[in-house]
C-alpha beads as a LAMMPS data file, in Angstrom:
LAMMPS data file: protein, C-alpha beads

57 atoms
56 bonds

1 atom types
1 bond types

-500.0 500.0 xlo xhi
-500.0 500.0 ylo yhi
-500.0 500.0 zlo zhi

Masses

1 110.0

Atoms # bond

1 1 1 37.145 -411.951 32.328
2 1 1 40.353 -412.260 34.293
3 1 1 43.177 -409.727 34.301
4 1 1 45.500 -411.951 32.235
5 1 1 42.916 -412.252 29.441
6 1 1 42.187 -408.520 29.503
7 1 1 45.893 -407.766 29.147
8 1 1 46.249 -410.231 26.267
9 1 1 43.286 -408.689 24.414
10 1 1 44.692 -405.205 25.006
11 1 1 47.975 -406.359 23.474
12 1 1 46.169 -407.781 20.427
13 1 1 44.322 -404.492 19.983
14 1 1 47.526 -402.486 20.261
15 1 1 49.688 -404.617 17.986
16 1 1 47.166 -405.819 15.413
17 1 1 44.490 -403.112 15.328
18 1 1 46.895 -400.257 16.161
19 1 1 44.620 -399.019 18.971
20 1 1 45.975 -397.222 22.019
21 1 1 43.560 -398.899 24.419
22 1 1 40.328 -400.871 24.650
23 1 1 39.103 -398.659 27.494
24 1 1 36.172 -396.357 26.780
25 1 1 37.237 -392.706 27.018
26 1 1 34.034 -391.076 25.716
27 1 1 36.034 -389.173 23.109
28 1 1 36.311 -389.349 19.319
29 1 1 39.394 -391.507 19.978
30 1 1 37.006 -394.350 20.843
31 1 1 36.327 -394.709 17.100
32 1 1 38.902 -395.843 14.579
33 1 1 39.084 -397.139 11.020
34 1 1 40.404 -400.678 10.830
35 1 1 41.071 -402.784 7.737
36 1 1 39.208 -406.071 7.432
37 1 1 42.474 -408.034 7.366
38 1 1 43.407 -406.450 10.718
39 1 1 40.054 -407.470 12.208
40 1 1 40.478 -411.001 10.849
41 1 1 43.984 -411.291 12.300
42 1 1 42.855 -409.944 15.687
43 1 1 39.964 -412.414 15.779
44 1 1 42.307 -415.283 14.896
45 1 1 44.671 -414.262 17.686
46 1 1 41.826 -413.971 20.207
47 1 1 40.511 -417.392 19.147
48 1 1 43.949 -418.965 19.592
49 1 1 44.225 -417.303 22.997
50 1 1 40.892 -418.861 24.017
51 1 1 41.985 -422.298 22.841
52 1 1 45.236 -422.009 24.779
53 1 1 43.518 -420.850 27.955
54 1 1 40.913 -423.610 27.645
55 1 1 43.622 -426.262 27.480
56 1 1 45.331 -424.815 30.561
57 1 1 42.221 -425.268 32.692

Bonds

1 1 1 2
2 1 2 3
3 1 3 4
4 1 4 5
5 1 5 6
6 1 6 7
7 1 7 8
8 1 8 9
9 1 9 10
10 1 10 11
11 1 11 12
12 1 12 13
13 1 13 14
14 1 14 15
15 1 15 16
16 1 16 17
17 1 17 18
18 1 18 19
19 1 19 20
20 1 20 21
21 1 21 22
22 1 22 23
23 1 23 24
24 1 24 25
25 1 25 26
26 1 26 27
27 1 27 28
28 1 28 29
29 1 29 30
30 1 30 31
31 1 31 32
32 1 32 33
33 1 33 34
34 1 34 35
35 1 35 36
36 1 36 37
37 1 37 38
38 1 38 39
39 1 39 40
40 1 40 41
41 1 41 42
42 1 42 43
43 1 43 44
44 1 44 45
45 1 45 46
46 1 46 47
47 1 47 48
48 1 48 49
49 1 49 50
50 1 50 51
51 1 51 52
52 1 52 53
53 1 53 54
54 1 54 55
55 1 55 56
56 1 56 57
């Protein structure tokens, strides 16, 4: 995965899933409760990102 994609996914996680980071910290902070509608929205955003990046190639 390239750096641009990693940054975009990090942004989705922060804005949609309200997570600080997607990096593993080996702490209880690695686990969080997320509503199903947040997961759905994050997946939709990631899917759209993939479509966009696929068209750019």
